[in-house]
Structure formats: C-alpha cells, structure tokens
All heavy atoms as a GROMACS GRO file, in nm:
protein
  543
    1MET      N    1   0.952   0.678  -0.768
    1MET     CA    2   0.912   0.541  -0.736
    1MET      C    3   0.771   0.543  -0.680
    1MET      O    4   0.701   0.441  -0.700
    1MET     CB    5   1.008   0.482  -0.634
    1MET     CG    6   1.137   0.427  -0.692
    1MET     SD    7   1.122   0.312  -0.825
    1MET     CE    8   1.067   0.163  -0.740
    2LEU      N    9   0.734   0.650  -0.613
    2LEU     CA   10   0.598   0.654  -0.552
    2LEU      C   11   0.490   0.638  -0.659
    2LEU      O   12   0.394   0.560  -0.644
    2LEU     CB   13   0.581   0.780  -0.474
    2LEU     CG   14   0.442   0.801  -0.408
    2LEU    CD1   15   0.410   0.689  -0.312
    2LEU    CD2   16   0.435   0.933  -0.336
    3GLU      N   17   0.508   0.714  -0.769
    3GLU     CA   18   0.404   0.706  -0.873
    3GLU      C   19   0.402   0.564  -0.938
    3GLU      O   20   0.292   0.516  -0.975
    3GLU     CB   21   0.426   0.808  -0.980
    3GLU     CG   22   0.403   0.954  -0.926
    3GLU     CD   23   0.265   0.972  -0.874
    3GLU    OE1   24   0.167   0.927  -0.932
    3GLU    OE2   25   0.256   1.036  -0.760
    4TYR      N   26   0.518   0.504  -0.951
    4TYR     CA   27   0.524   0.370  -1.005
    4TYR      C   28   0.449   0.269  -0.912
    4TYR      O   29   0.372   0.191  -0.957
    4TYR     CB   30   0.670   0.327  -1.018
    4TYR     CG   31   0.688   0.186  -1.060
    4TYR    CD1   32   0.660   0.143  -1.192
    4TYR    CD2   33   0.728   0.089  -0.971
    4TYR    CE1   34   0.676   0.012  -1.231
    4TYR    CE2   35   0.746  -0.045  -1.007
    4TYR     CZ   36   0.718  -0.083  -1.139
    4TYR     OH   37   0.737  -0.210  -1.179
    5VAL      N   38   0.471   0.283  -0.781
    5VAL     CA   39   0.402   0.192  -0.688
    5VAL      C   40   0.253   0.215  -0.695
    5VAL      O   41   0.173   0.119  -0.689
    5VAL     CB   42   0.457   0.219  -0.546
    5VAL    CG1   43   0.373   0.150  -0.443
    5VAL    CG2   44   0.602   0.170  -0.529
    6LYS      N   45   0.209   0.339  -0.700
    6LYS     CA   46   0.067   0.369  -0.713
    6LYS      C   47   0.009   0.299  -0.835
    6LYS      O   48  -0.101   0.239  -0.829
    6LYS     CB   49   0.040   0.515  -0.721
    6LYS     CG   50   0.061   0.592  -0.591
    6LYS     CD   51   0.034   0.737  -0.615
    6LYS     CE   52   0.051   0.824  -0.488
    6LYS     NZ   53   0.024   0.964  -0.514
    7THR      N   54   0.077   0.309  -0.950
    7THR     CA   55   0.030   0.248  -1.074
    7THR      C   56   0.021   0.100  -1.055
    7THR      O   57  -0.084   0.041  -1.102
    7THR     CB   58   0.129   0.283  -1.189
    7THR    OG1   59   0.139   0.424  -1.204
    7THR    CG2   60   0.085   0.217  -1.318
    8ILE      N   61   0.119   0.040  -0.996
    8ILE     CA   62   0.114  -0.108  -0.980
    8ILE      C   63  -0.004  -0.144  -0.890
    8ILE      O   64  -0.078  -0.241  -0.918
    8ILE     CB   65   0.247  -0.158  -0.916
    8ILE    CG1   66   0.361  -0.138  -1.015
    8ILE    CG2   67   0.238  -0.304  -0.877
    8ILE    CD1   68   0.349  -0.204  -1.144
    9LEU      N   69  -0.025  -0.074  -0.779
    9LEU     CA   70  -0.133  -0.105  -0.690
    9LEU      C   71  -0.268  -0.091  -0.757
    9LEU      O   72  -0.358  -0.175  -0.734
    9LEU     CB   73  -0.129  -0.017  -0.561
    9LEU     CG   74  -0.011  -0.047  -0.468
    9LEU    CD1   75  -0.008   0.056  -0.360
    9LEU    CD2   76  -0.023  -0.188  -0.410
   10LEU      N   77  -0.285   0.007  -0.841
   10LEU     CA   78  -0.410   0.024  -0.916
   10LEU      C   79  -0.432  -0.093  -1.008
   10LEU      O   80  -0.542  -0.147  -1.023
   10LEU     CB   81  -0.411   0.155  -0.995
   10LEU     CG   82  -0.429   0.280  -0.911
   10LEU    CD1   83  -0.404   0.403  -1.000
   10LEU    CD2   84  -0.576   0.285  -0.857
   11LYS      N   85  -0.326  -0.144  -1.072
   11LYS     CA   86  -0.337  -0.253  -1.168
   11LYS      C   87  -0.362  -0.389  -1.100
   11LYS      O   88  -0.427  -0.471  -1.162
   11LYS     CB   89  -0.208  -0.262  -1.254
   11LYS     CG   90  -0.196  -0.149  -1.351
   11LYS     CD   91  -0.084  -0.164  -1.442
   11LYS     CE   92  -0.081  -0.042  -1.537
   11LYS     NZ   93   0.002  -0.070  -1.656
   12VAL      N   94  -0.318  -0.404  -0.976
   12VAL     CA   95  -0.339  -0.536  -0.912
   12VAL      C   96  -0.451  -0.528  -0.813
   12VAL      O   97  -0.474  -0.628  -0.740
   12VAL     CB   98  -0.211  -0.588  -0.845
   12VAL    CG1   99  -0.099  -0.606  -0.943
   12VAL    CG2  100  -0.167  -0.495  -0.730
   13SER      N  101  -0.524  -0.423  -0.806
   13SER     CA  102  -0.630  -0.404  -0.705
   13SER      C  103  -0.746  -0.502  -0.721
   13SER      O  104  -0.827  -0.513  -0.633
   13SER     CB  105  -0.678  -0.263  -0.698
   13SER     OG  106  -0.740  -0.231  -0.823
   14PHE      N  107  -0.746  -0.572  -0.831
   14PHE     CA  108  -0.859  -0.676  -0.853
   14PHE      C  109  -0.838  -0.796  -0.769
   14PHE      O  110  -0.927  -0.877  -0.746
   14PHE     CB  111  -0.864  -0.714  -1.002
   14PHE     CG  112  -0.742  -0.788  -1.049
   14PHE    CD1  113  -0.739  -0.927  -1.045
   14PHE    CD2  114  -0.635  -0.721  -1.098
   14PHE    CE1  115  -0.625  -0.996  -1.089
   14PHE    CE2  116  -0.521  -0.792  -1.145
   14PHE     CZ  117  -0.518  -0.925  -1.139
   15ASP      N  118  -0.714  -0.819  -0.717
   15ASP     CA  119  -0.681  -0.938  -0.641
   15ASP      C  120  -0.620  -0.899  -0.508
   15ASP      O  121  -0.514  -0.834  -0.507
   15ASP     CB  122  -0.578  -1.021  -0.725
   15ASP     CG  123  -0.542  -1.151  -0.654
   15ASP    OD1  124  -0.462  -1.145  -0.558
   15ASP    OD2  125  -0.596  -1.255  -0.693
   16LYS      N  126  -0.681  -0.941  -0.398
   16LYS     CA  127  -0.638  -0.893  -0.265
   16LYS      C  128  -0.499  -0.948  -0.226
   16LYS      O  129  -0.424  -0.881  -0.163
   16LYS     CB  130  -0.742  -0.931  -0.162
   16LYS     CG  131  -0.757  -1.072  -0.124
   16LYS     CD  132  -0.857  -1.090  -0.014
   16LYS     CE  133  -0.872  -1.238   0.022
   16LYS     NZ  134  -0.959  -1.260   0.132
   17MET      N  135  -0.467  -1.068  -0.274
   17MET     CA  136  -0.336  -1.124  -0.238
   17MET      C  137  -0.227  -1.050  -0.312
   17MET      O  138  -0.121  -1.020  -0.256
   17MET     CB  139  -0.328  -1.274  -0.266
   17MET     CG  140  -0.417  -1.356  -0.171
   17MET     SD  141  -0.419  -1.533  -0.206
   17MET     CE  142  -0.251  -1.570  -0.158
   18LEU      N  143  -0.248  -1.025  -0.439
   18LEU     CA  144  -0.148  -0.948  -0.516
   18LEU      C  145  -0.138  -0.807  -0.466
   18LEU      O  146  -0.021  -0.754  -0.455
   18LEU     CB  147  -0.190  -0.941  -0.662
   18LEU     CG  148  -0.149  -1.053  -0.758
   18LEU    CD1  149  -0.206  -1.033  -0.894
   18LEU    CD2  150   0.003  -1.063  -0.768
   19PHE      N  151  -0.245  -0.749  -0.426
   19PHE     CA  152  -0.246  -0.612  -0.373
   19PHE      C  153  -0.162  -0.608  -0.248
   19PHE      O  154  -0.069  -0.520  -0.237
   19PHE     CB  155  -0.389  -0.566  -0.345
   19PHE     CG  156  -0.398  -0.428  -0.289
   19PHE    CD1  157  -0.393  -0.318  -0.375
   19PHE    CD2  158  -0.406  -0.410  -0.154
   19PHE    CE1  159  -0.400  -0.189  -0.321
   19PHE    CE2  160  -0.414  -0.276  -0.101
   19PHE     CZ  161  -0.412  -0.169  -0.187
   20GLU      N  162  -0.178  -0.699  -0.156
   20GLU     CA  163  -0.104  -0.701  -0.032
   20GLU      C  164   0.047  -0.720  -0.061
   20GLU      O  165   0.133  -0.658   0.000
   20GLU     CB  166  -0.154  -0.801   0.066
   20GLU     CG  167  -0.086  -0.800   0.195
   20GLU     CD  168  -0.149  -0.883   0.308
   20GLU    OE1  169  -0.257  -0.941   0.282
   20GLU    OE2  170  -0.089  -0.888   0.415
   21LYS      N  171   0.078  -0.816  -0.151
   21LYS     CA  172   0.213  -0.844  -0.187
   21LYS      C  173   0.286  -0.722  -0.241
   21LYS      O  174   0.395  -0.691  -0.198
   21LYS     CB  175   0.216  -0.959  -0.289
   21LYS     CG  176   0.352  -0.998  -0.336
   21LYS     CD  177   0.346  -1.108  -0.444
   21LYS     CE  178   0.482  -1.137  -0.496
   21LYS     NZ  179   0.469  -1.237  -0.609
   22GLU      N  180   0.219  -0.652  -0.332
   22GLU     CA  181   0.282  -0.532  -0.396
   22GLU      C  182   0.291  -0.422  -0.292
   22GLU      O  183   0.388  -0.346  -0.293
   22GLU     CB  184   0.204  -0.488  -0.516
   22GLU     CG  185   0.215  -0.590  -0.633
   22GLU     CD  186   0.354  -0.606  -0.682
   22GLU    OE1  187   0.434  -0.512  -0.682
   22GLU    OE2  188   0.381  -0.717  -0.731
   23LEU      N  189   0.194  -0.411  -0.204
   23LEU     CA  190   0.200  -0.309  -0.102
   23LEU      C  191   0.318  -0.331  -0.006
   23LEU      O  192   0.390  -0.238   0.031
   23LEU     CB  193   0.067  -0.305  -0.022
   23LEU     CG  194   0.052  -0.195   0.077
   23LEU    CD1  195   0.067  -0.054   0.018
   23LEU    CD2  196  -0.088  -0.206   0.145
   24ARG      N  197   0.340  -0.454   0.027
   24ARG     CA  198   0.448  -0.489   0.117
   24ARG      C  199   0.583  -0.463   0.044
   24ARG      O  200   0.684  -0.419   0.110
   24ARG     CB  201   0.445  -0.631   0.163
   24ARG     CG  202   0.330  -0.654   0.267
   24ARG     CD  203   0.329  -0.791   0.321
   24ARG     NE  204   0.215  -0.811   0.411
   24ARG     CZ  205   0.211  -0.771   0.536
   24ARG    NH1  206   0.317  -0.710   0.590
   24ARG    NH2  207   0.105  -0.795   0.612
   25LYS      N  208   0.590  -0.488  -0.087
   25LYS     CA  209   0.715  -0.464  -0.159
   25LYS      C  210   0.747  -0.315  -0.163
   25LYS      O  211   0.863  -0.274  -0.171
   25LYS     CB  212   0.697  -0.518  -0.301
   25LYS     CG  213   0.715  -0.668  -0.312
   25LYS     CD  214   0.676  -0.725  -0.449
   25LYS     CE  215   0.747  -0.666  -0.566
   25LYS     NZ  216   0.714  -0.734  -0.690
   26ALA      N  217   0.645  -0.229  -0.155
   26ALA     CA  218   0.667  -0.084  -0.158
   26ALA      C  219   0.753  -0.039  -0.039
   26ALA      O  220   0.829   0.058  -0.051
   26ALA     CB  221   0.532  -0.011  -0.161
   27PHE      N  222   0.738  -0.109   0.068
   27PHE     CA  223   0.819  -0.075   0.188
   27PHE      C  224   0.968  -0.094   0.164
   27PHE      O  225   1.053  -0.030   0.233
   27PHE     CB  226   0.776  -0.158   0.309
   27PHE     CG  227   0.655  -0.104   0.380
   27PHE    CD1  228   0.528  -0.125   0.324
   27PHE    CD2  229   0.667  -0.032   0.496
   27PHE    CE1  230   0.414  -0.076   0.383
   27PHE    CE2  231   0.550   0.020   0.559
   27PHE     CZ  232   0.428   0.001   0.502
   28LYS      N  233   1.008  -0.170   0.068
   28LYS     CA  234   1.148  -0.196   0.040
   28LYS      C  235   1.206  -0.090  -0.053
   28LYS      O  236   1.331  -0.074  -0.056
   28LYS     CB  237   1.168  -0.337  -0.028
   28LYS     CG  238   1.126  -0.446   0.065
   28LYS     CD  239   1.135  -0.583  -0.003
   28LYS     CE  240   1.079  -0.695   0.086
   28LYS     NZ  241   1.079  -0.821   0.017
   29VAL      N  242   1.119  -0.024  -0.130
   29VAL     CA  243   1.178   0.070  -0.228
   29VAL      C  244   1.146   0.219  -0.202
   29VAL      O  245   1.206   0.305  -0.266
   29VAL     CB  246   1.122   0.034  -0.373
   29VAL    CG1  247   1.173  -0.101  -0.412
   29VAL    CG2  248   0.973   0.042  -0.381
   30LEU      N  249   1.060   0.243  -0.109
   30LEU     CA  250   1.018   0.385  -0.084
   30LEU      C  251   1.086   0.438   0.044
   30LEU      O  252   1.110   0.357   0.139
   30LEU     CB  253   0.863   0.396  -0.070
   30LEU     CG  254   0.785   0.367  -0.195
   30LEU    CD1  255   0.634   0.380  -0.166
   30LEU    CD2  256   0.824   0.450  -0.310
   31GLU      N  257   1.110   0.566   0.048
   31GLU     CA  258   1.157   0.631   0.167
   31GLU      C  259   1.047   0.661   0.264
   31GLU      O  260   0.927   0.657   0.223
   31GLU     CB  261   1.235   0.756   0.126
   31GLU     CG  262   1.354   0.731   0.042
   31GLU     CD  263   1.425   0.858  -0.005
   31GLU    OE1  264   1.393   0.963   0.050
   31GLU    OE2  265   1.507   0.847  -0.095
   32ARG      N  266   1.080   0.698   0.385
   32ARG     CA  267   0.978   0.717   0.490
   32ARG      C  268   0.872   0.825   0.446
   32ARG      O  269   0.754   0.804   0.467
   32ARG     CB  270   1.046   0.761   0.621
   32ARG     CG  271   0.950   0.782   0.734
   32ARG     CD  272   1.018   0.818   0.866
   32ARG     NE  273   1.109   0.718   0.913
   32ARG     CZ  274   1.072   0.616   0.988
   32ARG    NH1  275   0.946   0.600   1.024
   32ARG    NH2  276   1.158   0.531   1.033
   33ALA      N  277   0.915   0.935   0.392
   33ALA     CA  278   0.820   1.041   0.353
   33ALA      C  279   0.731   0.986   0.241
   33ALA      O  280   0.607   1.019   0.242
   33ALA     CB  281   0.894   1.165   0.306
   34GLU      N  282   0.783   0.911   0.150
   34GLU     CA  283   0.698   0.855   0.046
   34GLU      C  284   0.600   0.756   0.096
   34GLU      O  285   0.488   0.743   0.048
   34GLU     CB  286   0.790   0.789  -0.063
   34GLU     CG  287   0.868   0.885  -0.146
   34GLU     CD  288   0.965   0.821  -0.241
   34GLU    OE1  289   1.030   0.722  -0.201
   34GLU    OE2  290   0.969   0.863  -0.354
   35LEU      N  291   0.639   0.679   0.198
   35LEU     CA  292   0.549   0.580   0.257
   35LEU      C  293   0.433   0.649   0.326
   35LEU      O  294   0.321   0.598   0.322
   35LEU     CB  295   0.624   0.493   0.358
   35LEU     CG  296   0.711   0.386   0.299
   35LEU    CD1  297   0.797   0.320   0.404
   35LEU    CD2  298   0.627   0.284   0.221
   36LYS      N  299   0.460   0.766   0.388
   36LYS     CA  300   0.345   0.839   0.446
   36LYS      C  301   0.249   0.888   0.337
   36LYS      O  302   0.128   0.876   0.360
   36LYS     CB  303   0.400   0.960   0.525
   36LYS     CG  304   0.467   0.922   0.650
   36LYS     CD  305   0.514   1.040   0.730
   36LYS     CE  306   0.579   1.002   0.860
   36LYS     NZ  307   0.615   1.115   0.943
   37GLN      N  308   0.301   0.934   0.232
   37GLN     CA  309   0.214   0.977   0.120
   37GLN      C  310   0.139   0.855   0.061
   37GLN      O  311   0.019   0.865   0.032
   37GLN     CB  312   0.298   1.038   0.009
   37GLN     CG  313   0.360   1.172   0.043
   37GLN     CD  314   0.450   1.223  -0.067
   37GLN    OE1  315   0.438   1.187  -0.184
   37GLN    NE2  316   0.540   1.313  -0.031
   38LEU      N  317   0.207   0.741   0.052
   38LEU     CA  318   0.146   0.621  -0.001
   38LEU      C  319   0.032   0.579   0.091
   38LEU      O  320  -0.077   0.540   0.046
   38LEU     CB  321   0.250   0.509  -0.019
   38LEU     CG  322   0.189   0.377  -0.071
   38LEU    CD1  323   0.136   0.394  -0.211
   38LEU    CD2  324   0.294   0.265  -0.063
   39ARG      N  325   0.061   0.581   0.221
   39ARG     CA  326  -0.042   0.541   0.316
   39ARG      C  327  -0.173   0.628   0.301
   39ARG      O  328  -0.283   0.570   0.295
   39ARG     CB  329   0.009   0.551   0.460
   39ARG     CG  330  -0.090   0.512   0.565
   39ARG     CD  331  -0.044   0.544   0.706
   39ARG     NE  332  -0.033   0.688   0.718
   39ARG     CZ  333   0.055   0.751   0.795
   39ARG    NH1  334   0.143   0.680   0.866
   39ARG    NH2  335   0.062   0.881   0.800
   40ASN      N  336  -0.150   0.754   0.297
   40ASN     CA  337  -0.267   0.844   0.278
   40ASN      C  338  -0.342   0.813   0.152
   40ASN      O  339  -0.465   0.805   0.149
   40ASN     CB  340  -0.224   0.991   0.285
   40ASN     CG  341  -0.171   1.030   0.420
   40ASN    OD1  342  -0.206   0.970   0.520
   40ASN    ND2  343  -0.085   1.132   0.422
   41TRP      N  344  -0.272   0.800   0.045
   41TRP     CA  345  -0.331   0.771  -0.088
   41TRP      C  346  -0.407   0.636  -0.083
   41TRP      O  347  -0.520   0.627  -0.138
   41TRP     CB  348  -0.224   0.772  -0.195
   41TRP     CG  349  -0.274   0.738  -0.333
   41TRP    CD1  350  -0.339   0.827  -0.419
   41TRP    CD2  351  -0.272   0.613  -0.397
   41TRP    NE1  352  -0.371   0.759  -0.533
   41TRP    CE2  353  -0.331   0.632  -0.523
   41TRP    CE3  354  -0.221   0.488  -0.363
   41TRP    CZ2  355  -0.344   0.526  -0.615
   41TRP    CZ3  356  -0.236   0.383  -0.460
   41TRP    CH2  357  -0.296   0.404  -0.581
   42CYS      N  358  -0.345   0.535  -0.028
   42CYS     CA  359  -0.406   0.404  -0.018
   42CYS      C  360  -0.536   0.405   0.058
   42CYS      O  361  -0.636   0.344   0.017
   42CYS     CB  362  -0.309   0.299   0.042
   42CYS     SG  363  -0.185   0.241  -0.071
   43TYR      N  364  -0.538   0.472   0.169
   43TYR     CA  365  -0.661   0.482   0.248
   43TYR      C  366  -0.768   0.560   0.173
   43TYR      O  367  -0.890   0.524   0.184
   43TYR     CB  368  -0.637   0.546   0.387
   43TYR     CG  369  -0.587   0.443   0.487
   43TYR    CD1  370  -0.455   0.430   0.519
   43TYR    CD2  371  -0.678   0.357   0.548
   43TYR    CE1  372  -0.408   0.338   0.610
   43TYR    CE2  373  -0.634   0.267   0.645
   43TYR     CZ  374  -0.500   0.256   0.670
   43TYR     OH  375  -0.455   0.162   0.762
   44GLU      N  376  -0.734   0.659   0.092
   44GLU     CA  377  -0.829   0.732   0.010
   44GLU      C  378  -0.886   0.642  -0.097
   44GLU      O  379  -1.007   0.643  -0.125
   44GLU     CB  380  -0.766   0.857  -0.053
   44GLU     CG  381  -0.742   0.966   0.047
   44GLU     CD  382  -0.663   1.084  -0.018
   44GLU    OE1  383  -0.651   1.088  -0.142
   44GLU    OE2  384  -0.613   1.168   0.058
   45GLN      N  385  -0.801   0.569  -0.162
   45GLN     CA  386  -0.835   0.486  -0.278
   45GLN      C  387  -0.898   0.355  -0.244
   45GLN      O  388  -0.991   0.311  -0.317
   45GLN     CB  389  -0.713   0.461  -0.368
   45GLN     CG  390  -0.647   0.586  -0.426
   45GLN     CD  391  -0.741   0.644  -0.534
   45GLN    OE1  392  -0.799   0.571  -0.617
   45GLN    NE2  393  -0.752   0.773  -0.534
   46PHE      N  394  -0.849   0.285  -0.139
   46PHE     CA  395  -0.881   0.147  -0.124
   46PHE      C  396  -0.942   0.109   0.007
   46PHE      O  397  -0.965  -0.008   0.037
   46PHE     CB  398  -0.754   0.058  -0.141
   46PHE     CG  399  -0.690   0.078  -0.276
   46PHE    CD1  400  -0.568   0.140  -0.291
   46PHE    CD2  401  -0.750   0.024  -0.390
   46PHE    CE1  402  -0.509   0.156  -0.413
   46PHE    CE2  403  -0.692   0.038  -0.515
   46PHE     CZ  404  -0.571   0.104  -0.528
   47SER      N  405  -0.972   0.208   0.095
   47SER     CA  406  -1.028   0.169   0.230
   47SER      C  407  -1.159   0.098   0.214
   47SER      O  408  -1.192   0.022   0.305
   47SER     CB  409  -1.037   0.296   0.315
   47SER     OG  410  -1.128   0.385   0.264
   48GLY      N  411  -1.235   0.119   0.113
   48GLY     CA  412  -1.366   0.051   0.095
   48GLY      C  413  -1.342  -0.095   0.070
   48GLY      O  414  -1.421  -0.180   0.116
   49MET      N  415  -1.242  -0.130  -0.006
   49MET     CA  416  -1.219  -0.269  -0.047
   49MET      C  417  -1.122  -0.341   0.046
   49MET      O  418  -1.145  -0.459   0.076
   49MET     CB  419  -1.159  -0.280  -0.189
   49MET     CG  420  -1.252  -0.230  -0.296
   49MET     SD  421  -1.191  -0.263  -0.467
   49MET     CE  422  -1.017  -0.229  -0.458
   50TYR      N  423  -1.014  -0.275   0.084
   50TYR     CA  424  -0.906  -0.344   0.147
   50TYR      C  425  -0.867  -0.283   0.281
   50TYR      O  426  -0.748  -0.280   0.316
   50TYR     CB  427  -0.784  -0.347   0.060
   50TYR     CG  428  -0.799  -0.426  -0.070
   50TYR    CD1  429  -0.768  -0.371  -0.189
   50TYR    CD2  430  -0.861  -0.548  -0.067
   50TYR    CE1  431  -0.781  -0.451  -0.310
   50TYR    CE2  432  -0.881  -0.620  -0.181
   50TYR     CZ  433  -0.839  -0.570  -0.305
   50TYR     OH  434  -0.858  -0.644  -0.418
   51LEU      N  435  -0.962  -0.241   0.358
   51LEU     CA  436  -0.929  -0.175   0.486
   51LEU      C  437  -0.849  -0.267   0.578
   51LEU      O  438  -0.752  -0.225   0.645
   51LEU     CB  439  -1.059  -0.126   0.556
   51LEU     CG  440  -1.036  -0.050   0.686
   51LEU    CD1  441  -0.956   0.073   0.663
   51LEU    CD2  442  -1.171  -0.012   0.749
   52LEU      N  443  -0.889  -0.394   0.588
   52LEU     CA  444  -0.813  -0.484   0.674
   52LEU      C  445  -0.671  -0.504   0.631
   52LEU      O  446  -0.580  -0.505   0.709
   52LEU     CB  447  -0.889  -0.623   0.678
   52LEU     CG  448  -1.025  -0.618   0.740
   52LEU    CD1  449  -1.095  -0.758   0.735
   52LEU    CD2  450  -1.016  -0.578   0.890
   53ILE      N  451  -0.650  -0.512   0.501
   53ILE     CA  452  -0.513  -0.529   0.451
   53ILE      C  453  -0.434  -0.400   0.478
   53ILE      O  454  -0.317  -0.410   0.523
   53ILE     CB  455  -0.509  -0.555   0.301
   53ILE    CG1  456  -0.565  -0.698   0.276
   53ILE    CG2  457  -0.369  -0.545   0.243
   53ILE    CD1  458  -0.587  -0.733   0.134
   54LEU      N  459  -0.490  -0.287   0.459
   54LEU     CA  460  -0.425  -0.159   0.477
   54LEU      C  461  -0.385  -0.149   0.629
   54LEU      O  462  -0.273  -0.109   0.659
   54LEU     CB  463  -0.509  -0.041   0.439
   54LEU     CG  464  -0.540  -0.027   0.288
   54LEU    CD1  465  -0.635   0.084   0.260
   54LEU    CD2  466  -0.414  -0.014   0.211
   55ASN      N  467  -0.479  -0.180   0.715
   55ASN     CA  468  -0.448  -0.177   0.860
   55ASN      C  469  -0.339  -0.272   0.897
   55ASN      O  470  -0.248  -0.242   0.975
   55ASN     CB  471  -0.572  -0.203   0.940
   55ASN     CG  472  -0.674  -0.087   0.937
   55ASN    OD1  473  -0.636   0.021   0.899
   55ASN    ND2  474  -0.796  -0.116   0.966
   56ARG      N  475  -0.341  -0.391   0.839
   56ARG     CA  476  -0.242  -0.494   0.871
   56ARG      C  477  -0.102  -0.450   0.825
   56ARG      O  478  -0.008  -0.467   0.896
   56ARG     CB  479  -0.282  -0.625   0.804
   56ARG     CG  480  -0.190  -0.740   0.836
   56ARG     CD  481  -0.247  -0.876   0.801
   56ARG     NE  482  -0.293  -0.882   0.660
   56ARG     CZ  483  -0.407  -0.923   0.617
   56ARG    NH1  484  -0.499  -0.971   0.706
   56ARG    NH2  485  -0.441  -0.928   0.495
   57VAL      N  486  -0.095  -0.388   0.712
   57VAL     CA  487   0.034  -0.348   0.657
   57VAL      C  488   0.086  -0.218   0.719
   57VAL      O  489   0.201  -0.213   0.758
   57VAL     CB  490   0.028  -0.335   0.504
   57VAL    CG1  491   0.154  -0.274   0.446
   57VAL    CG2  492  -0.003  -0.470   0.440
   58PHE      N  493  -0.002  -0.120   0.729
   58PHE     CA  494   0.046   0.009   0.774
   58PHE      C  495   0.047   0.028   0.931
   58PHE      O  496   0.121   0.110   0.978
   58PHE     CB  497  -0.038   0.121   0.713
   58PHE     CG  498  -0.009   0.143   0.569
   58PHE    CD1  499  -0.102   0.120   0.474
   58PHE    CD2  500   0.113   0.200   0.529
   58PHE    CE1  501  -0.075   0.144   0.337
   58PHE    CE2  502   0.140   0.222   0.396
   58PHE     CZ  503   0.048   0.194   0.301
   59LEU      N  504  -0.030  -0.048   0.998
   59LEU     CA  505  -0.040  -0.033   1.142
   59LEU      C  506   0.030  -0.144   1.222
   59LEU      O  507   0.014  -0.151   1.340
   59LEU     CB  508  -0.190  -0.027   1.187
   59LEU     CG  509  -0.270   0.084   1.123
   59LEU    CD1  510  -0.416   0.076   1.170
   59LEU    CD2  511  -0.213   0.220   1.151
   60LYS      N  512   0.114  -0.220   1.151
   60LYS     CA  513   0.183  -0.326   1.221
   60LYS      C  514   0.279  -0.264   1.320
   60LYS      O  515   0.340  -0.160   1.294
   60LYS     CB  516   0.250  -0.421   1.128
   60LYS     CG  517   0.371  -0.361   1.050
   60LYS     CD  518   0.433  -0.461   0.964
   60LYS     CE  519   0.555  -0.402   0.898
   60LYS     NZ  520   0.624  -0.492   0.813
   61PRO      N  521   0.302  -0.322   1.437
   61PRO     CA  522   0.389  -0.270   1.534
   61PRO      C  523   0.533  -0.271   1.491
   61PRO      O  524   0.579  -0.368   1.422
   61PRO     CB  525   0.371  -0.360   1.660
   61PRO     CG  526   0.308  -0.483   1.608
   61PRO     CD  527   0.238  -0.449   1.480
   62LYS      N  528   0.606  -0.164   1.515
   62LYS     CA  529   0.750  -0.155   1.476
   62LYS      C  530   0.828  -0.226   1.584
   62LYS      O  531   0.821  -0.198   1.698
   62LYS     CB  532   0.792  -0.006   1.468
   62LYS     CG  533   0.702   0.076   1.381
   62LYS     CD  534   0.734   0.056   1.233
   62LYS     CE  535   0.670   0.153   1.146
   62LYS     NZ  536   0.554   0.109   1.075
   63VAL      N  537   0.910  -0.323   1.539
   63VAL     CA  538   0.993  -0.400   1.632
   63VAL      C  539   1.134  -0.350   1.634
   63VAL      O  540   1.183  -0.306   1.539
   63VAL     CB  541   0.990  -0.551   1.600
   63VAL    CG1  542   1.072  -0.629   1.692
   63VAL    CG2  543   0.849  -0.602   1.599
   0.00000   0.00000   0.00000
C-alpha cells in the first residue's frame, strides 16, 4: 500500500488540496511503520512545495 500511496501523491502533487486530501487518506490505510516511511519520503519529495501541508498533517498533536 505504501508504494500505491506514493504513486497517488506524485500524481496529485499539482494541486495542493488534492495532495492534502490524499495524504490524509493514507493515514487510514497504512500501518505505523509505513507512515514513518511515508513521512520521510514526503519531506524529501515535497518539502519545497508543500512544507506547510506536511507539517499540518504529520505534526498534528495526537489526542
């Protein structure tokens, strides 16, 4: 599933709203270890374009 999520994120990276929506959906289908890998990959790939979105999604406080 991790590779699938990466593919989707690459395909929707032209639109910030779609990107955030798909990134949030990844939390529903990936396991904790995969989410850590996804976080690292996302920061490597998209921190230049979507740093605020990445921070909002990955650094949100756990309730």
